[in-house]
N, C-alpha and C positions, 0 to 999 in steps of 0.2 A: 504494500500500500504506500503510495507516494506521499499522501498527505491526509490529514484529518480535517479537511475544510468544514467549517460550521455553517456555510451558506446552503440553506435548504430550500431556497425559493425556486424550485424546479417544478415543472408540470408533469402530469402523467397519471396512469392508473395506480391506485394505492389501496391499502387495506382499510384505511380510516380517512374520513374527510379531513383536509388540512386544518390545522389549528395553529395559527401563528403565535398564540400565547405560549406554545410549548418551546419556542426557539430560545436558545441561550445566547443572547447577543454578547459578543466579546469585542474589546477594542483591538487595535493593531498589535499592541504589546502582548496581549493575551493570546492572540493567534500565533505569533511567533513562538511563544513559550510552548503552546500546545503542539505546534509542528515539530519543534526540536524533540519534545518528549515522545511523540509518535515515532519519529525516525529512530530514536534510541530503542524503543520497545520493538519496533519492526525488525531492526538489525538483530536483536537478541532472538526473536522468533525465528528468523531465517537460519541462524546458526544452529538452533535446537532442532529445527526441521531437517537440516542436512545431516545432523548426527543421529536422526531417527528416534528421538525420544518422545514423539507425539503420536497420538492416534490410538485406535483400538488395536491391541496387539495380543498375541498368545504368548503367555509367559510359561517357561518350563523351569522346574527346580534345577539348581546346579548339580552336576555330577560330582559326588564326593566318595572317595574310597571308604568302604565300610570299616569301622573300628570294632572288631569282635571282642575286644577287652572290656567294652562297656555294655551294660544291659540295653537292649533295644526298646526305646520308648514306644508307647501306643501310637499307631498310625493316625495322622490327622489328614482331613480332606484338604487337598491343595487346589485352590482356584486356578483354573486354566485360562480364564479370560479376564483381563483387567481393562476396563473401558476408559478409566480416567487416570491421568498422572497425579500422584499424590502431592508432588512438589514441582513447582515451576520456578527454577532459579532466576530466569529472566524477568519474572514478575515480582521479585522479592521486595521491591521498593514501592509497590502499589498497595494501598490499604485494602482496596477491593478490586479484583480483576475477574472478568467473566470470560469463559471459553465455551462457545457453542460448538458442539461436535455433531455435525450432520450425520455422519456414518453411525455413530453410537447413539444418536437420538437423545443427547443429554446436554443440559446446561449446567456447567460447573462453576462454582463460586470459590475464588481463592482470596485468602487474607494474607497479605505479605508473602505470596508465593506458595501458601499451603492450602490444600483443598479443605473447605469447611462445609460445603453443601453441594448436592447433586440433585437436579430435577429432571424428570422425563419431559420431553418436548415433542411437538409435531411441527412440520415445516410447510413450505409452499407445496402446492399440489403436484407440480412437475419437478422431476429430478434435475440436477445440474446447477450451474452457477447463474445467478441473475444477470441478464444482459440488457433487457429493454422493458419498458412499461407494459404490463399485461402478460408477461411470459409465465407468471405464477411460479417463479423460482425464488429461492432464498439466496442472497448474495454471499460471497466469501471474501474475507479480508479483515482488516483491523478498523474498527469503528469506535464511536464514542456516544454515550448517552447524552443527548443535548436537551432533553425535556422530559418531564413526567407529569401525568395528570390522571385523575380518576376517569373512568370511561363507562358509560351506561351499558354498553353491549359486552365489553371485555374486562370489566372490573377495574383494571388499571392499564395504562399504556405508557411505555417507555420508548421515546423516539430516538432513533439512531441517525447519524449524520450521513446516511446513504442518500445520494451518490457522492463519493469523494472525487477528487480530480482524476485519480487512477481509473475509477469506474467510468467517468465521462470519456476519458481518452480511449479506453478499451471499447466503449460503445461506438465511437466514431470510426475506430479501426475496422470494426465488424461491418459498419455501414458501407465503408469503402470496399470491403471484400464481398459485399452482397449477402452477408449473413443475417441482416436484420430485415424482416418483411415490411413492405410498405403498407401504409394505411391511407387509402385515398390517394391524394397527391403528394403525401409526405411520409415521414417516419414517426413511429410512436413515441420517441424520446426515451431517455435512460430510466425514467421512473423516479419515484421518491416516496416519502412517508412510510419507510420500512421501520419496524420496531419490534419490541417484545411486549406481549400482552396476554391476557387471560383467554377465556373461551366462552362461547355460547353453544358449544357442541361438546359437552363433557364426555359423552359416550365415544365420540370420535377420538378425543384425546386419550381416553383410557384404552382404546383399542389400537392406538398408534397409527391412526389414519391421517395422513397429511391432507389438510383441507384449506390452508390459508392461501392468500394471494402472493405470499412471499415473506410474511412476517414469521417470527418465532412465537409459538403459542404454548403456554403452560396451563395446568389446571388452576382454577381460580384461587384456591387456598395457597397454592405455591406462588402465584404472581403477587399476592398480598405480602407474602414474606420477602420475596425478592425486592419488591418495591421499597420496602423499609431498609433493606440491606445496602442497595446500590444507589448512591447519590448521582445527581447530574455531574458529568465529567468522568464517570467510570468508563474505562476502556472495555470493549467487547470484541473478542477475537473469534470470528466465525470461520471454521475450517471444515474441509470436506471429510 
């Protein structure tokens, strides 16, 4: 992600009607501070991704030569699948950091780099990375919570700063390559108003059915808890 631009005045299809009161207006100095902070976090994320410490992985116990001089303890069940990283060294300076894992269908909350909460989630109806308005996909990248508000339909809504400059650049690249479908005489736009919210389809959430237009949806009692945990300014890393 090249930047965490807080300019959300874009048009397009979205999950919730635009609410300009949600925007977190910052001055030029604040923007520069946020940009530097995002670059630092993004660099750390890239390093960890290259080292292969992220994602749903199958863990196997280490092979140790048996010591027959000691009594054999009772066998314990060994979990073979670990969906969440217990520690994120590159997020150790963040009071709260959120990782949305699309493959694992989980939203993980870290406090100073240590996992403290995990919530089940559902995502956009279509698989893949969001590219344009109306594709019903959830984006991938590093974002920031720029606004929070109660919501009549989804209990609480936490607005993300999608699209960032990188999302916009990627969109126009795909337009040039003919990968974005036309609508009428023009193109649909990159989209906006992506966020984290509750649900009016509790059964769908419990069954793990992706139903949103691109947002991340939690059960309503979970979004209430997350809403109180994560303040405006919290980074949200969405990964495949």
